[in-house]
C-alpha positions in Angstrom: 126.0 113.0 89.3 126.4 113.3 93.1 129.5 112.5 95.0 130.6 112.5 98.6 133.5 114.6 100.1 134.8 113.1 103.4 137.3 114.9 105.6 138.8 112.1 107.6 140.0 112.0 111.2 136.9 112.8 113.3 135.9 110.6 116.2 132.2 109.7 116.0 130.1 110.4 119.2 126.4 110.5 119.9 123.2 108.7 119.0 121.8 107.5 115.7 118.4 106.1 115.0 118.5 103.0 112.7 116.0 103.0 109.9 113.7 100.2 108.8 115.3 97.5 106.7 115.2 98.0 103.0 115.4 94.2 102.5 112.3 93.7 104.7 110.4 96.8 103.3 110.6 95.8 99.6 108.9 92.4 99.9 106.3 93.6 102.4 105.4 96.5 100.0 104.8 93.8 97.3 102.7 91.8 99.8 100.1 94.6 99.6 99.1 93.1 96.2 97.7 90.1 98.1 95.2 92.0 100.1 91.8 93.3 99.2 92.1 96.0 101.8 94.7 98.6 103.1 98.1 97.6 104.3 99.5 100.2 106.7 103.3 100.2 107.2 105.6 102.2 109.4 109.4 102.5 109.6 109.6 102.3 105.8 113.0 103.8 104.9 113.1 106.7 102.3 115.4 105.0 99.8 115.7 104.9 96.0 114.7 101.2 95.8 111.6 101.8 98.0 110.6 104.7 95.7 111.1 102.5 92.7 108.9 99.7 94.2 106.1 102.2 95.2 106.2 103.7 91.6 105.9 100.1 90.2 102.9 99.3 92.5 101.2 102.6 91.6 101.7 101.7 87.9 99.8 98.5 88.6 96.9 100.5 90.2 97.8 100.4 93.9 96.7 103.5 95.7 99.7 104.7 97.8 99.6 107.3 100.6 103.1 108.1 101.9 103.9 110.4 104.8 107.4 110.4 106.4 108.2 106.8 107.3 104.5 105.6 106.9 103.1 104.1 103.8 99.4 103.0 103.3 98.8 100.7 100.3 95.4 99.9 98.9 95.4 97.2 96.1 91.7 96.7 95.7 91.6 98.0 92.1 94.6 96.6 90.2 94.7 97.8 86.5 97.9 96.1 85.3 99.5 92.7 85.9 102.7 93.7 84.2 106.0 94.9 85.7 107.7 96.6 82.7 111.4 96.6 82.0 111.7 100.4 82.4 110.6 100.2 86.0 112.5 97.1 87.1 115.8 97.3 85.3 117.6 98.9 88.2 116.3 96.6 90.9 116.4 92.8 91.3 113.7 92.9 94.1 111.1 93.8 91.5 110.8 90.0 90.9 108.8 90.0 94.2 105.6 91.1 92.5 105.5 87.8 90.5 104.3 85.5 93.4 101.5 87.8 94.7 100.2 88.7 91.2 100.0 85.1 90.2 98.4 84.0 93.5 95.7 86.6 93.6 95.0 87.3 89.9 96.2 84.1 88.2 98.4 86.0 85.7 101.6 88.0 85.7 104.0 89.4 83.2 107.3 90.5 84.9 110.5 91.7 83.3 113.7 89.9 84.2 115.2 92.2 86.8 118.5 94.2 87.2 120.3 95.5 90.3 123.8 95.5 91.8 126.4 93.7 89.7 127.8 91.5 92.5 127.2 88.1 91.0 124.7 85.5 90.0 121.3 85.7 91.7 119.2 83.6 89.4 115.4 83.9 89.3 115.0 80.2 88.2 114.4 79.1 91.8 111.4 81.5 92.0 110.1 80.1 88.6 110.6 76.4 89.5 108.9 76.9 92.8 105.8 78.5 91.1 105.9 75.7 88.5 105.8 73.1 91.4 102.6 74.9 92.5 101.1 74.3 89.1 101.8 77.6 87.3 102.6 77.6 83.6 105.6 79.8 83.0 107.7 80.7 79.9 110.2 83.4 79.3 109.8 85.5 76.1 111.5 88.7 75.0 113.0 89.2 78.4 109.7 88.8 80.3 108.5 86.1 82.6 104.9 85.2 81.5 103.0 83.2 84.1 99.4 81.9 84.4 97.2 79.6 86.5 94.2 79.7 84.2 94.4 75.9 83.6 94.3 75.1 87.4 91.2 74.3 89.5 89.6 77.7 90.4 92.6 79.2 88.6 94.5 79.0 91.9 98.0 77.9 92.6 98.1 74.4 94.3 100.0 73.7 97.5 103.2 71.8 97.0 106.4 70.6 98.7 109.4 72.4 97.2 113.1 72.1 98.0 115.3 75.0 97.0 118.7 74.0 95.7 120.2 77.3 96.9 119.2 79.3 100.0 117.5 82.4 98.5 115.9 85.2 100.5 113.8 86.7 97.7 112.9 83.2 96.4 111.7 82.2 99.9 109.7 85.4 100.2 108.2 85.2 96.7 107.0 81.6 97.2 105.7 82.3 100.7 103.5 85.1 99.3 102.3 82.9 96.5 101.6 80.0 98.8 99.5 82.3 101.2 96.6 82.2 98.7 97.3 78.8 97.2 94.8 75.9 97.4 96.2 73.5 100.1 99.5 73.4 102.0 102.9 74.4 100.7 106.2 73.3 102.4 109.3 75.2 101.5 112.5 73.3 102.3 116.0 74.8 102.6 114.2 78.1 103.1 116.2 81.3 104.0 116.2 82.1 107.7 117.0 85.8 107.5 115.2 88.2 109.9 113.7 89.9 106.9 112.0 86.7 106.0 110.6 86.4 109.5 109.4 90.0 109.5 107.6 89.4 106.2 106.0 86.2 107.6 104.8 88.2 110.7 103.2 90.8 108.4 101.5 88.1 106.3 100.2 86.4 109.4 98.7 89.8 110.5 97.0 89.9 107.1 95.4 86.5 107.7 98.0 84.1 106.3 98.7 80.7 108.1 102.5 80.4 108.2 104.7 78.2 110.5 108.4 77.8 110.7 109.7 81.2 109.5 113.2 81.6 110.8 113.9 77.9 110.3 114.8 76.1 107.1 111.4 74.5 106.7 108.4 76.9 106.3 104.8 75.6 106.1 102.1 77.7 104.6 98.5 76.7 104.6 96.7 78.6 101.9 93.6 80.8 102.6 90.9 82.1 100.4 91.9 85.8 100.8 94.0 88.2 102.9 92.9 91.4 104.5 94.7 94.7 105.5 96.9 95.0 108.5 99.2 97.4 110.4 102.9 96.5 110.6 106.2 98.1 111.6 109.1 97.1 109.4 112.0 95.5 111.3 115.2 97.6 111.9 118.0 97.5 109.2 120.7 95.3 110.7 123.1 96.1 108.0 122.7 99.9 108.5 123.2 99.3 112.2 126.3 97.1 111.6 127.8 99.8 109.4 127.4 102.5 112.1 128.8 100.1 114.7 131.9 99.5 112.6 132.3 103.2 112.0 132.3 103.9 115.7 134.9 101.2 116.3 137.2 102.4 113.4 137.1 106.1 114.4 137.7 105.5 118.1 134.4 106.9 119.2 131.3 106.1 121.2 128.0 105.7 119.4 124.6 104.6 120.7 122.2 103.1 118.2 118.5 103.4 118.8 115.7 101.2 117.3 117.9 98.1 117.0 117.6 94.5 117.9 120.6 92.8 119.5 119.6 89.3 118.3 119.8 90.3 114.7 123.4 91.3 115.0 125.0 88.4 117.0 127.7 87.7 114.4 128.6 91.4 113.9 128.8 92.0 117.7 131.0 89.0 118.2 133.5 90.1 115.5 133.6 93.7 116.9 134.4 92.5 120.4 137.0 90.2 118.9 138.5 93.3 117.2 138.7 95.0 120.6 135.7 97.3 120.6 133.3 97.4 123.6 129.7 96.6 122.7 126.9 97.2 125.3 123.5 95.9 124.4 120.3 97.2 126.1 116.6 97.0 125.2 116.4 98.3 121.6 119.8 100.0 121.9 123.4 99.1 121.2 126.4 101.2 122.2 129.8 100.8 120.6 132.9 102.2 122.3 136.5 102.1 121.0 139.9 103.7 121.4 140.5 103.1 117.6 143.2 100.5 118.3 141.7 97.4 116.7 142.9 93.9 116.1 142.5 92.2 112.7 139.6 89.7 112.6 139.0 86.8 110.1 135.6 86.9 108.3 133.8 84.2 106.5 130.4 85.0 105.0 127.5 82.5 105.0 123.7 82.5 105.1 122.0 83.7 108.3 122.6 83.3 111.2 126.3 83.2 110.2 128.3 86.4 109.2 126.3 88.4 106.6 127.7 89.0 103.2 126.3 92.5 103.4 128.8 93.3 106.2 131.9 91.8 104.5 133.1 95.0 102.8 132.6 97.1 106.0 134.8 94.7 108.1 137.4 94.6 105.3 137.6 98.4 105.8 138.1 97.9 109.5 140.8 95.3 108.9 142.7 97.7 106.6 143.6 99.9 109.7 143.7 97.1 112.3 146.8 95.6 113.8 147.8 92.3 112.1 146.8 90.2 109.1 143.3 88.9 108.4 141.5 86.6 105.9 138.2 87.7 104.5 136.4 84.8 102.7 133.3 85.5 100.6 131.1 82.4 100.0 127.8 84.0 98.8 128.6 86.3 95.8 131.4 85.7 93.4 132.0 89.4 92.5 131.9 90.9 95.9 135.5 92.2 96.1 135.1 95.1 93.7 135.8 97.5 96.5 139.3 96.1 97.0 140.8 98.1 94.1 139.3 101.3 95.4 140.6 100.7 98.9 144.0 100.1 97.5 143.8 103.6 96.1 143.4 104.8 99.7 146.6 102.9 100.7 145.1 99.6 101.9 147.3 96.5 101.7 145.0 93.8 100.3 145.8 90.7 98.1 143.0 88.6 96.5 143.2 84.9 95.9 140.0 83.5 94.5 137.2 84.1 97.0 139.6 85.1 99.8 141.2 88.5 100.5 144.3 88.7 102.7 144.4 92.1 104.5 147.5 93.5 106.2 146.6 96.4 108.4 148.4 99.7 107.7 149.1 102.6 110.1 147.2 105.2 108.1 144.9 105.3 105.0 145.3 108.4 102.8 142.4 110.3 101.1 142.0 109.9 97.4 139.2 109.8 94.7 137.5 106.4 94.6 134.4 105.0 92.8 131.5 103.1 94.4 130.8 99.8 92.6 127.8 98.5 94.5 125.8 99.2 97.6 127.9 97.7 100.4 131.2 98.5 98.6 130.0 102.2 98.8 129.5 101.9 102.6 133.0 100.4 103.1 134.6 103.3 101.2 132.7 105.8 103.4 134.1 104.0 106.5 137.6 104.1 105.0 137.2 107.8 104.2 136.2 108.5 107.8 139.6 107.4 109.1 141.8 108.4 106.1 144.2 111.3 106.3 142.9 114.3 104.2 140.0 114.3 101.8 138.3 111.3 100.2 136.0 111.8 97.2 133.5 109.0 96.5 131.9 109.0 93.1 128.8 107.2 91.8 127.1 107.3 95.2 123.7 106.5 93.7 124.5 103.0 94.9 124.6 104.3 98.5 121.2 105.9 98.1 119.7 102.5 97.3 120.4 101.2 100.9 121.2 104.0 103.4 118.7 106.6 104.5 120.1 110.1 105.1 123.6 108.8 105.4 125.6 112.0 105.4 123.1 113.7 107.8 123.4 110.8 110.2 127.2 110.7 110.1 127.5 114.5 110.4 125.2 114.4 113.5 127.8 112.1 115.0 130.6 114.6 114.3 131.8 113.4 110.9 132.6 115.8 108.0 130.7 114.4 105.0 129.4 116.6 102.2 127.3 115.7 99.2 128.1 117.7 96.0 126.6 117.5 92.5 
């Protein structure tokens, strides 16, 4: 199993190109199932989850041509309407094939998914939404079995559906399903994340009629069929945020390319509050720092508030910042698993329920630590970059699910990061 060896103490300087967003790419890849033509995508990151999704789509009969960051998907001749457990057990996003399969083919059999162990992310909102659109669904032997064979023209019917919880994948799944439904669907309390907006833009290029993406009410007027399109996946705001925090912590100057300022408002505000200089230009953001940072309080909440996927990285920043900070996690109940590992590096952190109290220390010290989930892994890399001596991070397969060419990108900025088996 691979691990990372990080020699701390280097200031990061230079330019880094931000990859396309995994959380936008995965649902958009699944959207190819809706079209009777080729969907051409660019800025698709080379990540384990993307590979798993492509493998699943190929198993169903989608013809996939992948070259560098470009992926062409042709779903004209689907052979299987099943997403088997073996292919989806490592990734929760696999539930995203349910909506498009049901909408276009009237049937789906999808295994209950797996993924990071960061807390409850129930699929019942997806199921209830599809039931509101008329689908018959039951769960048997760990599989979601869904059909529309009893409905007029075997098509889902437009409906008004209020989501009890804000769910990104739930919003995306139901938006895809509604695109081919008979009539108009209104999704209330919808997720506003940029990845939802990016997916809506792709679906609109494919011929869907969608209004309100980016607000909490999305209206979809169903159409008979969707066609192919060309779409560039939006930049990964979490990858961007991670490199911005790294620049601030190491006292360097890093320019990020292929990035949108408006996707990172909450992160930029907190970095400036911590004492870093953040300069935004067209499709670029530069972060400068002397490494002397002030502790900042963080409270996660759905977009456009501070993202839960940046909580661990800012906790790493706070461990070496001057002062005491409170980090409050409101989205996932198990998202402090990195705390114990940071303590091994010398961090001073106390947990009380969903809040962590972080007292900045003068210096972290290298040690062997273990990654527990995707963003926790990133926070340990950041801590390792500023720790004295060598930090060894084990179980980095979590990192490979969300960061493209991480060690190459960091080393190009002057870091000393080595992957060993």
